[in-house]
TIRO-2110 file (N, C-alpha, C; in Angstrom, 1 decimal):
// TIRO-2110
-6.9, 9.7, -15.9, N, 1, A
-7.5, 9.2, -14.9, CA, 1, A
-6.8, 10.0, -13.5, C, 1, A
-7.9, 10.2, -12.9, N, 2, A
-7.4, 10.9, -11.4, CA, 2, A
-6.6, 9.8, -10.4, C, 2, A
-5.7, 10.5, -10.4, N, 3, A
-4.7, 9.7, -9.4, CA, 3, A
-5.3, 10.0, -7.8, C, 3, A
-4.7, 9.2, -7.1, N, 4, A
-5.3, 9.1, -5.7, CA, 4, A
-5.5, 10.1, -4.6, C, 4, A
-3.7, 10.8, -5.0, N, 5, A
-3.3, 11.8, -4.3, CA, 5, A
-4.2, 13.4, -4.2, C, 5, A
-5.0, 13.4, -5.9, N, 6, A
-5.6, 14.2, -6.4, CA, 6, A
-7.0, 13.7, -5.8, C, 6, A
-7.7, 12.8, -5.8, N, 7, A
-9.1, 12.7, -4.8, CA, 7, A
-9.0, 13.2, -3.6, C, 7, A
-8.0, 13.1, -2.4, N, 8, A
-7.6, 13.7, -1.5, CA, 8, A
-7.4, 14.8, -0.8, C, 8, A
-6.5, 15.3, -2.1, N, 9, A
-6.3, 16.9, -2.1, CA, 9, A
-7.2, 18.0, -1.4, C, 9, A
-6.4, 18.8, -0.4, N, 10, A
-6.9, 19.7, 0.1, CA, 10, A
-8.3, 19.3, 1.0, C, 10, A
-8.6, 18.1, 1.3, N, 11, A
-9.5, 17.7, 2.4, CA, 11, A
-8.9, 18.1, 3.6, C, 11, A
-9.8, 18.8, 4.4, N, 12, A
-9.4, 18.7, 6.1, CA, 12, A
-9.9, 17.7, 6.9, C, 12, A
-8.7, 16.6, 7.2, N, 13, A
-9.3, 15.3, 8.0, CA, 13, A
-8.7, 15.7, 9.2, C, 13, A
-9.1, 15.7, 10.2, N, 14, A
-9.0, 15.7, 11.7, CA, 14, A
-8.4, 14.5, 12.0, C, 14, A
-8.5, 13.5, 11.8, N, 15, A
-7.7, 12.3, 11.8, CA, 15, A
-7.5, 11.4, 10.8, C, 15, A
-5.8, 10.8, 10.9, N, 16, A
-5.8, 9.9, 9.7, CA, 16, A
-6.8, 8.7, 9.8, C, 16, A
-7.0, 8.4, 7.9, N, 17, A
-8.1, 7.3, 7.8, CA, 17, A
-7.0, 6.3, 8.5, C, 17, A
-7.4, 5.0, 8.8, N, 18, A
-7.0, 3.7, 9.0, CA, 18, A
-7.3, 2.6, 7.9, C, 18, A
-6.4, 2.0, 7.4, N, 19, A
-6.2, 1.0, 6.1, CA, 19, A
-5.9, 0.0, 6.2, C, 19, A
-6.6, -1.0, 6.1, N, 20, A
-6.4, -2.3, 6.4, CA, 20, A
-5.0, -2.9, 5.1, C, 20, A
-4.3, -3.4, 4.8, N, 21, A
-3.3, -3.6, 4.0, CA, 21, A
-3.2, -5.4, 3.7, C, 21, A
-4.4, -5.7, 2.9, N, 22, A
-3.5, -7.0, 3.1, CA, 22, A
-2.7, -7.8, 1.7, C, 22, A
-2.3, -8.9, 1.2, N, 23, A
-1.0, -9.5, 0.6, CA, 23, A
-1.2, -8.6, -0.7, C, 23, A
-2.5, -8.6, -1.4, N, 24, A
-2.6, -8.2, -2.6, CA, 24, A
-2.1, -6.8, -3.0, C, 24, A
-2.0, -5.9, -1.9, N, 25, A
-1.9, -4.5, -1.9, CA, 25, A
0.1, -4.7, -2.1, C, 25, A
0.5, -5.0, -1.5, N, 26, A
2.0, -5.4, -1.5, CA, 26, A
2.3, -6.4, -2.3, C, 26, A
1.7, -7.0, -2.8, N, 27, A
2.3, -7.7, -4.4, CA, 27, A
1.8, -6.7, -5.4, C, 27, A
1.0, -6.0, -5.5, N, 28, A
1.0, -5.2, -6.7, CA, 28, A
1.9, -4.0, -6.7, C, 28, A
2.4, -3.8, -5.9, N, 29, A
3.7, -3.0, -5.7, CA, 29, A
5.0, -3.7, -6.5, C, 29, A
4.9, -5.0, -6.7, N, 30, A
5.9, -5.4, -7.8, CA, 30, A
5.4, -6.2, -8.6, C, 30, A
3.7, -6.0, -9.2, N, 31, A
3.5, -6.5, -10.1, CA, 31, A
3.9, -6.4, -12.0, C, 31, A
4.9, -6.3, -12.3, N, 32, A
5.4, -6.0, -13.3, CA, 32, A
4.6, -6.5, -14.6, C, 32, A
3.5, -7.3, -14.4, N, 33, A
2.5, -7.8, -15.2, CA, 33, A
1.6, -6.8, -15.5, C, 33, A
1.3, -6.1, -14.7, N, 34, A
0.3, -5.0, -14.8, CA, 34, A
0.7, -3.6, -14.3, C, 34, A
1.4, -2.8, -15.2, N, 35, A
2.1, -1.5, -15.1, CA, 35, A
1.2, -0.5, -14.1, C, 35, A
0.0, -0.6, -14.8, N, 36, A
-0.8, 0.3, -14.4, CA, 36, A
-1.0, 0.3, -12.8, C, 36, A
-1.3, -1.2, -12.4, N, 37, A
-1.2, -1.7, -10.8, CA, 37, A
-0.7, -1.5, -10.3, C, 37, A
0.8, -1.8, -10.8, N, 38, A
2.0, -1.1, -10.3, CA, 38, A
2.5, 0.3, -10.1, C, 38, A
2.5, 0.7, -10.5, N, 39, A
2.6, 2.6, -10.7, CA, 39, A
1.3, 2.9, -9.6, C, 39, A
0.2, 2.5, -9.8, N, 40, A
-0.7, 3.3, -8.7, CA, 40, A
-0.4, 3.1, -7.6, C, 40, A
0.0, 1.5, -7.4, N, 41, A
0.5, 1.1, -5.6, CA, 41, A
1.8, 1.7, -5.5, C, 41, A
2.6, 1.5, -6.4, N, 42, A
3.4, 2.8, -5.8, CA, 42, A
3.7, 4.3, -5.6, C, 42, A
3.0, 4.5, -6.3, N, 43, A
2.2, 6.2, -5.9, CA, 43, A
1.3, 6.2, -4.3, C, 43, A
0.6, 5.3, -4.1, N, 44, A
-0.1, 5.1, -3.2, CA, 44, A
1.2, 5.1, -2.2, C, 44, A
2.1, 4.5, -2.2, N, 45, A
3.2, 3.9, -1.3, CA, 45, A
4.1, 5.4, -0.4, C, 45, A
4.1, 6.3, -1.4, N, 46, A
4.6, 7.1, -1.4, CA, 46, A
3.6, 8.5, -0.5, C, 46, A
2.4, 8.0, -0.2, N, 47, A
1.5, 8.6, 0.7, CA, 47, A
1.1, 8.0, 1.7, C, 47, A
1.9, 6.7, 2.4, N, 48, A
1.6, 5.8, 3.3, CA, 48, A
1.5, 6.7, 4.6, C, 48, A
2.3, 7.9, 4.6, N, 49, A
2.8, 9.0, 5.9, CA, 49, A
1.2, 9.7, 6.6, C, 49, A
0.1, 9.3, 5.6, N, 50, A
-1.3, 10.6, 5.6, CA, 50, A
-2.0, 8.9, 6.5, C, 50, A
-1.4, 8.2, 6.7, N, 51, A
-2.4, 6.8, 7.0, CA, 51, A
-2.0, 6.2, 8.0, C, 51, A
-3.1, 5.7, 9.0, N, 52, A
-2.6, 4.7, 9.9, CA, 52, A
-2.6, 3.3, 9.2, C, 52, A
-1.6, 2.7, 9.2, N, 53, A
-1.9, 1.4, 8.1, CA, 53, A
-2.0, 0.3, 9.1, C, 53, A
-2.3, -0.9, 8.7, N, 54, A
-2.1, -1.9, 9.6, CA, 54, A
-2.6, -3.1, 8.7, C, 54, A
-2.1, -4.6, 9.3, N, 55, A
-2.3, -5.7, 8.5, CA, 55, A
-2.5, -6.7, 9.2, C, 55, A
-2.6, -8.0, 9.2, N, 56, A
-2.8, -9.3, 9.9, CA, 56, A
-1.9, -9.8, 10.2, C, 56, A
-1.7, -10.8, 10.9, N, 57, A
-0.4, -11.6, 11.4, CA, 57, A
-0.6, -12.6, 10.2, C, 57, A
-2.0, -13.1, 9.5, N, 58, A
-1.8, -13.8, 8.6, CA, 58, A
-0.9, -13.3, 7.2, C, 58, A
-1.2, -12.1, 7.2, N, 59, A
-0.7, -11.4, 5.9, CA, 59, A
0.9, -11.4, 5.9, C, 59, A
1.2, -11.1, 7.3, N, 60, A
2.9, -11.0, 7.8, CA, 60, A
3.5, -12.2, 7.0, C, 60, A
2.5, -13.7, 7.8, N, 61, A
3.2, -14.9, 7.6, CA, 61, A
3.7, -14.9, 6.1, C, 61, A
2.4, -14.9, 5.2, N, 62, A
2.3, -14.5, 3.9, CA, 62, A
3.3, -14.4, 3.3, C, 62, A
3.7, -13.0, 3.7, N, 63, A
4.8, -11.7, 3.2, CA, 63, A
6.2, -12.5, 3.6, C, 63, A
6.3, -13.1, 4.6, N, 64, A
7.5, -13.5, 5.0, CA, 64, A
8.3, -14.7, 4.0, C, 64, A
7.3, -15.5, 3.5, N, 65, A
7.8, -16.3, 2.7, CA, 65, A
8.0, -15.6, 1.0, C, 65, A
7.6, -14.3, 0.9, N, 66, A
8.1, -13.9, -0.2, CA, 66, A
9.2, -13.6, -0.6, C, 66, A
10.1, -13.9, -1.6, N, 67, A
11.8, -13.4, -1.3, CA, 67, A
12.1, -12.1, -1.5, C, 67, A
10.8, -11.0, -2.2, N, 68, A
11.5, -9.5, -2.3, CA, 68, A
10.9, -8.9, -1.5, C, 68, A
9.7, -9.2, -0.5, N, 69, A
9.0, -9.0, 0.3, CA, 69, A
9.9, -9.2, 2.0, C, 69, A
10.0, -10.1, 2.0, N, 70, A
10.7, -10.7, 3.1, CA, 70, A
11.9, -10.1, 4.0, C, 70, A
12.6, -9.3, 3.0, N, 71, A
13.8, -8.3, 3.4, CA, 71, A
13.1, -7.3, 4.3, C, 71, A
12.2, -6.9, 4.0, N, 72, A
11.6, -5.8, 4.9, CA, 72, A
10.8, -6.0, 6.1, C, 72, A
11.1, -5.3, 7.0, N, 73, A
10.7, -5.4, 8.7, CA, 73, A
9.5, -5.1, 8.4, C, 73, A
8.6, -5.9, 9.0, N, 74, A
6.9, -5.3, 9.5, CA, 74, A
6.9, -5.0, 10.9, C, 74, A
END
């Protein structure tokens, strides 16, 4: 399987891509029931400096209620 970073490797992008992250992206980071999903998401998060990320106030509100995620500042 081609990894995310291999797909974009070598591309010249004048501007960072903007990505919207909803709650499912954050929950995938901790998804021990689906290890492929969890590993892929964790690999993605190692590349987040390459993107302009944003999410909604509703997503932040939902994430704030999660015991594993609420420790992080948004």
